BALOBA-1460 file (C-alpha; in Angstrom, 3 decimals):
// residues 259
<rec num="1" residu="x" x="1.278" y="-74.094" z="13.384"/>
<rec num="2" residu="x" x="1.067" y="-73.686" z="17.257"/>
<rec num="3" residu="x" x="-2.103" y="-72.671" z="19.094"/>
<rec num="4" residu="x" x="-0.349" y="-69.713" z="20.433"/>
<rec num="5" residu="x" x="0.499" y="-68.676" z="16.950"/>
<rec num="6" residu="x" x="-3.048" y="-69.176" z="15.435"/>
<rec num="7" residu="x" x="-4.191" y="-67.032" z="18.595"/>
<rec num="8" residu="x" x="-1.702" y="-64.172" z="17.816"/>
<rec num="9" residu="x" x="-2.313" y="-64.417" z="14.011"/>
<rec num="10" residu="x" x="-6.266" y="-64.545" z="14.880"/>
<rec num="11" residu="x" x="-5.727" y="-61.315" z="17.122"/>
<rec num="12" residu="x" x="-3.903" y="-59.596" z="14.817"/>
<rec num="13" residu="x" x="-6.221" y="-60.070" z="11.985"/>
<rec num="14" residu="x" x="-9.232" y="-59.185" z="14.191"/>
<rec num="15" residu="x" x="-7.391" y="-55.849" z="15.211"/>
<rec num="16" residu="x" x="-6.419" y="-55.120" z="11.386"/>
<rec num="17" residu="x" x="-10.124" y="-55.111" z="10.861"/>
<rec num="18" residu="x" x="-11.582" y="-53.615" z="13.922"/>
<rec num="19" residu="x" x="-9.223" y="-50.544" z="13.104"/>
<rec num="20" residu="x" x="-10.035" y="-50.366" z="9.352"/>
<rec num="21" residu="x" x="-13.845" y="-50.378" z="9.966"/>
<rec num="22" residu="x" x="-13.175" y="-47.400" z="12.490"/>
<rec num="23" residu="x" x="-11.253" y="-45.527" z="10.053"/>
<rec num="24" residu="x" x="-13.907" y="-45.969" z="7.419"/>
<rec num="25" residu="x" x="-16.825" y="-45.469" z="9.577"/>
<rec num="26" residu="x" x="-19.814" y="-43.322" z="8.128"/>
<rec num="27" residu="x" x="-20.878" y="-40.174" z="9.568"/>
<rec num="28" residu="x" x="-24.167" y="-41.549" z="9.947"/>
<rec num="29" residu="x" x="-22.531" y="-43.261" z="13.275"/>
<rec num="30" residu="x" x="-22.669" y="-39.918" z="14.744"/>
<rec num="31" residu="x" x="-26.131" y="-39.588" z="13.821"/>
<rec num="32" residu="x" x="-27.213" y="-42.811" z="15.191"/>
<rec num="33" residu="x" x="-25.512" y="-41.661" z="18.661"/>
<rec num="34" residu="x" x="-27.109" y="-38.478" z="18.727"/>
<rec num="35" residu="x" x="-30.694" y="-39.494" z="18.025"/>
<rec num="36" residu="x" x="-30.435" y="-42.093" z="20.751"/>
<rec num="37" residu="x" x="-28.980" y="-39.826" z="23.355"/>
<rec num="38" residu="x" x="-31.736" y="-37.495" z="22.558"/>
<rec num="39" residu="x" x="-34.731" y="-39.746" z="22.337"/>
<rec num="40" residu="x" x="-34.866" y="-39.408" z="18.566"/>
<rec num="41" residu="x" x="-35.777" y="-35.544" z="18.799"/>
<rec num="42" residu="x" x="-32.442" y="-34.684" z="17.134"/>
<rec num="43" residu="x" x="-30.711" y="-36.500" z="14.382"/>
<rec num="44" residu="x" x="-28.106" y="-35.268" z="11.515"/>
<rec num="45" residu="x" x="-29.487" y="-35.362" z="8.208"/>
<rec num="46" residu="x" x="-27.632" y="-35.501" z="4.672"/>
<rec num="47" residu="x" x="-24.480" y="-36.879" z="6.425"/>
<rec num="48" residu="x" x="-21.537" y="-36.958" z="4.145"/>
<rec num="49" residu="x" x="-17.798" y="-38.273" z="4.954"/>
<rec num="50" residu="x" x="-16.496" y="-40.318" z="7.719"/>
<rec num="51" residu="x" x="-16.658" y="-40.427" z="11.649"/>
<rec num="52" residu="x" x="-13.168" y="-38.591" z="11.372"/>
<rec num="53" residu="x" x="-13.993" y="-36.093" z="8.629"/>
<rec num="54" residu="x" x="-17.841" y="-35.457" z="7.672"/>
<rec num="55" residu="x" x="-20.577" y="-33.029" z="7.583"/>
<rec num="56" residu="x" x="-24.187" y="-32.746" z="8.197"/>
<rec num="57" residu="x" x="-27.021" y="-30.555" z="9.416"/>
<rec num="58" residu="x" x="-28.659" y="-30.939" z="12.752"/>
<rec num="59" residu="x" x="-32.087" y="-31.376" z="12.426"/>
<rec num="60" residu="x" x="-35.552" y="-32.193" z="14.241"/>
<rec num="61" residu="x" x="-38.054" y="-34.691" z="12.992"/>
<rec num="62" residu="x" x="-41.000" y="-32.746" z="10.942"/>
<rec num="63" residu="x" x="-43.433" y="-35.382" z="10.407"/>
<rec num="64" residu="x" x="-44.550" y="-39.108" z="11.438"/>
<rec num="65" residu="x" x="-42.102" y="-40.087" z="8.329"/>
<rec num="66" residu="x" x="-39.186" y="-39.225" z="10.023"/>
<rec num="67" residu="x" x="-38.115" y="-36.726" z="7.584"/>
<rec num="68" residu="x" x="-35.773" y="-34.027" z="9.161"/>
<rec num="69" residu="x" x="-36.124" y="-30.369" z="8.996"/>
<rec num="70" residu="x" x="-32.928" y="-28.151" z="9.873"/>
<rec num="71" residu="x" x="-32.664" y="-26.818" z="13.363"/>
<rec num="72" residu="x" x="-29.936" y="-24.347" z="13.144"/>
<rec num="73" residu="x" x="-28.581" y="-22.670" z="9.824"/>
<rec num="74" residu="x" x="-25.662" y="-24.075" z="7.774"/>
<rec num="75" residu="x" x="-23.963" y="-27.521" z="7.879"/>
<rec num="76" residu="x" x="-21.560" y="-28.296" z="10.470"/>
<rec num="77" residu="x" x="-18.388" y="-30.209" z="9.707"/>
<rec num="78" residu="x" x="-16.291" y="-32.096" z="11.890"/>
<rec num="79" residu="x" x="-12.533" y="-33.146" z="12.155"/>
<rec num="80" residu="x" x="-11.989" y="-35.844" z="14.648"/>
<rec num="81" residu="x" x="-8.067" y="-36.696" z="15.401"/>
<rec num="82" residu="x" x="-7.208" y="-40.394" z="15.157"/>
<rec num="83" residu="x" x="-5.940" y="-40.204" z="18.475"/>
<rec num="84" residu="x" x="-9.219" y="-41.409" z="19.951"/>
<rec num="85" residu="x" x="-7.874" y="-44.964" z="19.407"/>
<rec num="86" residu="x" x="-5.364" y="-43.978" z="21.877"/>
<rec num="87" residu="x" x="-7.962" y="-42.610" z="24.051"/>
<rec num="88" residu="x" x="-7.671" y="-39.354" z="23.575"/>
<rec num="89" residu="x" x="-10.112" y="-36.988" z="21.880"/>
<rec num="90" residu="x" x="-9.131" y="-33.991" z="19.775"/>
<rec num="91" residu="x" x="-12.346" y="-32.755" z="17.936"/>
<rec num="92" residu="x" x="-12.730" y="-29.470" z="15.777"/>
<rec num="93" residu="x" x="-16.634" y="-28.240" z="14.964"/>
<rec num="94" residu="x" x="-17.019" y="-25.789" z="12.361"/>
<rec num="95" residu="x" x="-20.264" y="-23.704" z="11.318"/>
<rec num="96" residu="x" x="-19.860" y="-20.501" z="10.028"/>
<rec num="97" residu="x" x="-23.404" y="-19.956" z="9.440"/>
<rec num="98" residu="x" x="-24.377" y="-20.901" z="13.522"/>
<rec num="99" residu="x" x="-21.175" y="-20.681" z="15.265"/>
<rec num="100" residu="x" x="-19.646" y="-17.684" z="16.174"/>
<rec num="101" residu="x" x="-16.036" y="-19.339" z="16.159"/>
<rec num="102" residu="x" x="-15.042" y="-22.831" z="15.296"/>
<rec num="103" residu="x" x="-15.718" y="-25.306" z="18.685"/>
<rec num="104" residu="x" x="-12.550" y="-27.511" z="19.905"/>
<rec num="105" residu="x" x="-12.989" y="-30.475" z="22.000"/>
<rec num="106" residu="x" x="-9.890" y="-31.974" z="23.718"/>
<rec num="107" residu="x" x="-9.462" y="-34.064" z="26.414"/>
<rec num="108" residu="x" x="-10.154" y="-38.176" z="27.246"/>
<rec num="109" residu="x" x="-13.127" y="-40.354" z="27.681"/>
<rec num="110" residu="x" x="-13.498" y="-38.693" z="31.216"/>
<rec num="111" residu="x" x="-12.808" y="-35.506" z="30.899"/>
<rec num="112" residu="x" x="-13.456" y="-32.982" z="28.092"/>
<rec num="113" residu="x" x="-12.558" y="-29.080" z="27.829"/>
<rec num="114" residu="x" x="-14.721" y="-27.279" z="25.318"/>
<rec num="115" residu="x" x="-13.423" y="-24.073" z="23.759"/>
<rec num="116" residu="x" x="-15.656" y="-20.798" z="24.089"/>
<rec num="117" residu="x" x="-18.256" y="-20.175" z="20.960"/>
<rec num="118" residu="x" x="-21.807" y="-19.068" z="20.579"/>
<rec num="119" residu="x" x="-24.510" y="-20.445" z="18.621"/>
<rec num="120" residu="x" x="-27.316" y="-18.961" z="16.784"/>
<rec num="121" residu="x" x="-30.480" y="-20.587" z="17.691"/>
<rec num="122" residu="x" x="-33.357" y="-19.318" z="15.050"/>
<rec num="123" residu="x" x="-36.846" y="-18.865" z="17.072"/>
<rec num="124" residu="x" x="-38.967" y="-19.900" z="14.445"/>
<rec num="125" residu="x" x="-37.399" y="-23.469" z="14.042"/>
<rec num="126" residu="x" x="-37.386" y="-24.050" z="17.671"/>
<rec num="127" residu="x" x="-41.351" y="-24.906" z="17.742"/>
<rec num="128" residu="x" x="-40.028" y="-28.041" z="16.413"/>
<rec num="129" residu="x" x="-39.055" y="-29.121" z="20.061"/>
<rec num="130" residu="x" x="-42.714" y="-28.964" z="20.859"/>
<rec num="131" residu="x" x="-44.425" y="-27.572" z="23.939"/>
<rec num="132" residu="x" x="-44.746" y="-24.665" z="24.949"/>
<rec num="133" residu="x" x="-42.696" y="-23.423" z="21.963"/>
<rec num="134" residu="x" x="-45.259" y="-24.595" z="19.257"/>
<rec num="135" residu="x" x="-48.040" y="-22.654" z="21.364"/>
<rec num="136" residu="x" x="-46.194" y="-19.272" z="22.178"/>
<rec num="137" residu="x" x="-44.127" y="-19.504" z="18.475"/>
<rec num="138" residu="x" x="-41.520" y="-17.276" z="19.261"/>
<rec num="139" residu="x" x="-39.687" y="-14.853" z="17.104"/>
<rec num="140" residu="x" x="-36.147" y="-12.810" z="17.915"/>
<rec num="141" residu="x" x="-32.863" y="-13.267" z="17.879"/>
<rec num="142" residu="x" x="-31.637" y="-15.980" z="20.717"/>
<rec num="143" residu="x" x="-27.966" y="-16.525" z="20.972"/>
<rec num="144" residu="x" x="-26.561" y="-19.194" z="23.397"/>
<rec num="145" residu="x" x="-22.914" y="-18.463" z="24.511"/>
<rec num="146" residu="x" x="-20.246" y="-20.163" z="26.823"/>
<rec num="147" residu="x" x="-16.590" y="-19.626" z="28.225"/>
<rec num="148" residu="x" x="-14.360" y="-22.459" z="28.461"/>
<rec num="149" residu="x" x="-16.196" y="-25.630" z="29.401"/>
<rec num="150" residu="x" x="-14.811" y="-28.539" z="31.282"/>
<rec num="151" residu="x" x="-17.056" y="-31.632" z="31.435"/>
<rec num="152" residu="x" x="-15.772" y="-35.028" z="33.610"/>
<rec num="153" residu="x" x="-17.681" y="-38.004" z="34.214"/>
<rec num="154" residu="x" x="-18.168" y="-38.257" z="38.011"/>
<rec num="155" residu="x" x="-20.329" y="-41.167" z="40.204"/>
<rec num="156" residu="x" x="-23.851" y="-40.198" z="39.249"/>
<rec num="157" residu="x" x="-23.613" y="-38.491" z="36.601"/>
<rec num="158" residu="x" x="-21.722" y="-35.731" z="34.425"/>
<rec num="159" residu="x" x="-19.922" y="-33.041" z="35.977"/>
<rec num="160" residu="x" x="-19.967" y="-29.509" z="34.077"/>
<rec num="161" residu="x" x="-18.017" y="-26.156" z="35.242"/>
<rec num="162" residu="x" x="-18.260" y="-22.798" z="33.526"/>
<rec num="163" residu="x" x="-20.868" y="-20.394" z="32.515"/>
<rec num="164" residu="x" x="-23.444" y="-19.831" z="29.994"/>
<rec num="165" residu="x" x="-25.554" y="-17.230" z="28.606"/>
<rec num="166" residu="x" x="-28.974" y="-17.053" z="26.463"/>
<rec num="167" residu="x" x="-29.577" y="-14.008" z="24.680"/>
<rec num="168" residu="x" x="-32.787" y="-13.314" z="23.905"/>
<rec num="169" residu="x" x="-33.060" y="-10.051" z="21.703"/>
<rec num="170" residu="x" x="-36.224" y="-8.093" z="20.481"/>
<rec num="171" residu="x" x="-38.465" y="-11.599" z="21.303"/>
<rec num="172" residu="x" x="-42.196" y="-11.333" z="20.159"/>
<rec num="173" residu="x" x="-44.712" y="-13.727" z="20.238"/>
<rec num="174" residu="x" x="-47.804" y="-14.475" z="18.272"/>
<rec num="175" residu="x" x="-49.941" y="-14.283" z="20.864"/>
<rec num="176" residu="x" x="-48.941" y="-11.008" z="21.621"/>
<rec num="177" residu="x" x="-50.115" y="-7.597" z="19.764"/>
<rec num="178" residu="x" x="-46.632" y="-5.792" z="20.913"/>
<rec num="179" residu="x" x="-43.703" y="-6.710" z="19.182"/>
<rec num="180" residu="x" x="-41.010" y="-6.813" z="20.217"/>
<rec num="181" residu="x" x="-41.708" y="-8.151" z="23.616"/>
<rec num="182" residu="x" x="-38.585" y="-7.373" z="24.646"/>
<rec num="183" residu="x" x="-35.320" y="-8.363" z="25.568"/>
<rec num="184" residu="x" x="-34.015" y="-10.661" z="28.297"/>
<rec num="185" residu="x" x="-30.771" y="-12.441" z="29.737"/>
<rec num="186" residu="x" x="-30.918" y="-15.957" z="31.155"/>
<rec num="187" residu="x" x="-27.290" y="-17.036" z="32.499"/>
<rec num="188" residu="x" x="-26.254" y="-20.334" z="33.846"/>
<rec num="189" residu="x" x="-23.125" y="-20.951" z="36.499"/>
<rec num="190" residu="x" x="-22.363" y="-24.262" z="36.495"/>
<rec num="191" residu="x" x="-20.727" y="-26.429" z="39.202"/>
<rec num="192" residu="x" x="-20.586" y="-29.987" z="39.129"/>
<rec num="193" residu="x" x="-24.051" y="-31.363" z="38.476"/>
<rec num="194" residu="x" x="-25.844" y="-28.244" z="39.088"/>
<rec num="195" residu="x" x="-26.534" y="-24.943" z="37.876"/>
<rec num="196" residu="x" x="-27.750" y="-21.428" z="39.488"/>
<rec num="197" residu="x" x="-30.083" y="-19.863" z="36.912"/>
<rec num="198" residu="x" x="-30.938" y="-15.988" z="37.000"/>
<rec num="199" residu="x" x="-33.214" y="-14.214" z="34.571"/>
<rec num="200" residu="x" x="-33.695" y="-10.685" z="34.056"/>
<rec num="201" residu="x" x="-35.142" y="-8.087" z="31.636"/>
<rec num="202" residu="x" x="-32.895" y="-6.022" z="29.639"/>
<rec num="203" residu="x" x="-35.886" y="-3.942" z="28.029"/>
<rec num="204" residu="x" x="-39.340" y="-4.106" z="26.774"/>
<rec num="205" residu="x" x="-43.225" y="-4.313" z="27.717"/>
<rec num="206" residu="x" x="-42.898" y="-7.550" z="29.206"/>
<rec num="207" residu="x" x="-41.134" y="-7.899" z="32.346"/>
<rec num="208" residu="x" x="-39.436" y="-10.921" z="33.521"/>
<rec num="209" residu="x" x="-37.688" y="-11.796" z="36.678"/>
<rec num="210" residu="x" x="-36.562" y="-14.758" z="38.442"/>
<rec num="211" residu="x" x="-33.691" y="-17.355" z="40.151"/>
<rec num="212" residu="x" x="-33.376" y="-20.980" z="40.158"/>
<rec num="213" residu="x" x="-31.299" y="-24.078" z="39.539"/>
<rec num="214" residu="x" x="-30.791" y="-27.376" z="37.957"/>
<rec num="215" residu="x" x="-29.999" y="-30.216" z="40.131"/>
<rec num="216" residu="x" x="-29.839" y="-33.585" z="38.881"/>
<rec num="217" residu="x" x="-31.612" y="-32.445" z="35.487"/>
<rec num="218" residu="x" x="-34.358" y="-31.172" z="37.556"/>
<rec num="219" residu="x" x="-35.505" y="-27.205" z="36.736"/>
<rec num="220" residu="x" x="-36.164" y="-25.422" z="39.930"/>
<rec num="221" residu="x" x="-37.147" y="-21.903" z="38.941"/>
<rec num="222" residu="x" x="-39.246" y="-19.303" z="40.624"/>
<rec num="223" residu="x" x="-39.735" y="-15.891" z="39.254"/>
<rec num="224" residu="x" x="-42.436" y="-13.500" z="37.772"/>
<rec num="225" residu="x" x="-44.087" y="-11.759" z="34.794"/>
<rec num="226" residu="x" x="-45.945" y="-8.392" z="34.605"/>
<rec num="227" residu="x" x="-46.541" y="-6.132" z="31.886"/>
<rec num="228" residu="x" x="-44.895" y="-2.687" z="31.630"/>
<rec num="229" residu="x" x="-46.997" y="0.219" z="33.116"/>
<rec num="230" residu="x" x="-49.653" y="0.761" z="30.674"/>
<rec num="231" residu="x" x="-49.183" y="-2.412" z="28.740"/>
<rec num="232" residu="x" x="-51.412" y="-4.264" z="30.930"/>
<rec num="233" residu="x" x="-54.774" y="-4.710" z="28.460"/>
<rec num="234" residu="x" x="-52.390" y="-5.876" z="25.613"/>
<rec num="235" residu="x" x="-50.502" y="-8.632" z="27.494"/>
<rec num="236" residu="x" x="-53.351" y="-9.822" z="29.786"/>
<rec num="237" residu="x" x="-53.793" y="-12.880" z="27.642"/>
<rec num="238" residu="x" x="-49.996" y="-13.992" z="27.005"/>
<rec num="239" residu="x" x="-49.494" y="-13.736" z="30.825"/>
<rec num="240" residu="x" x="-52.696" y="-16.109" z="31.527"/>
<rec num="241" residu="x" x="-50.734" y="-18.773" z="29.512"/>
<rec num="242" residu="x" x="-47.557" y="-18.337" z="31.279"/>
<rec num="243" residu="x" x="-48.929" y="-19.208" z="34.775"/>
<rec num="244" residu="x" x="-51.102" y="-18.194" z="37.827"/>
<rec num="245" residu="x" x="-51.632" y="-14.594" z="39.331"/>
<rec num="246" residu="x" x="-49.862" y="-13.984" z="42.529"/>
<rec num="247" residu="x" x="-52.644" y="-13.537" z="45.146"/>
<rec num="248" residu="x" x="-51.952" y="-10.516" z="47.481"/>
<rec num="249" residu="x" x="-50.185" y="-8.405" z="44.672"/>
<rec num="250" residu="x" x="-51.695" y="-5.291" z="43.809"/>
<rec num="251" residu="x" x="-50.701" y="-5.124" z="40.077"/>
<rec num="252" residu="x" x="-51.184" y="-8.594" z="37.635"/>
<rec num="253" residu="x" x="-48.153" y="-10.200" z="38.583"/>
<rec num="254" residu="x" x="-48.065" y="-13.874" z="37.307"/>
<rec num="255" residu="x" x="-45.827" y="-16.059" z="39.236"/>
<rec num="256" residu="x" x="-43.378" y="-18.507" z="37.178"/>
<rec num="257" residu="x" x="-42.758" y="-21.707" z="39.204"/>
<rec num="258" residu="x" x="-41.128" y="-24.959" z="38.086"/>
<rec num="259" residu="x" x="-40.640" y="-27.432" z="40.297"/>
């Protein structure tokens, strides 16, 4: 057999092997990718199925042994089209316990379109993400929603275009006797590698306002926190934990500064 023929047959065999491996790739491969890209803070638990059709829960490490505690209710199931092998992406993600509707992800390795949806974020489980949430111990109804999002690779990072909203309703804290403290809305407007932020109070005793931006992954935020008239004494301890008192202001106003 000629050398060229041997090379051809070897190449065909190699392609067949790689294709077989990819088609039967276990769901745990996705967990490894998630853990790597989140520094080990998030992982997939009890993963079943394959890379193409599988399910798992998203968890955070609960102890030094690496045991996972579910971060979000329910199991996420995914259906990934084999057209991935041709460089195209067609992914459907479902979880009726956490998502308002299934999420579709389409595009290619350089540009993705993410369909609109919303995810419920159980406040009592967020403490597993560490400070300052494990100190504040928040309680309430937290929902992250988004309109269609466009993601694309660009020089220097990832471009994101679209809007997101973080609704925080009937929020409370173990550090405050007033329950609930209030309801809040944090809006994100993404344009490229930055986002404009705005925080406002919808109702409640703890008044939070501010504006900021995310630029190249860095948060810049300037805002204020203060108690509703008549609730200053009840909230003084919580306000002191949030930041420093603003000088030259008659009322007890805390500056919320992140740079």
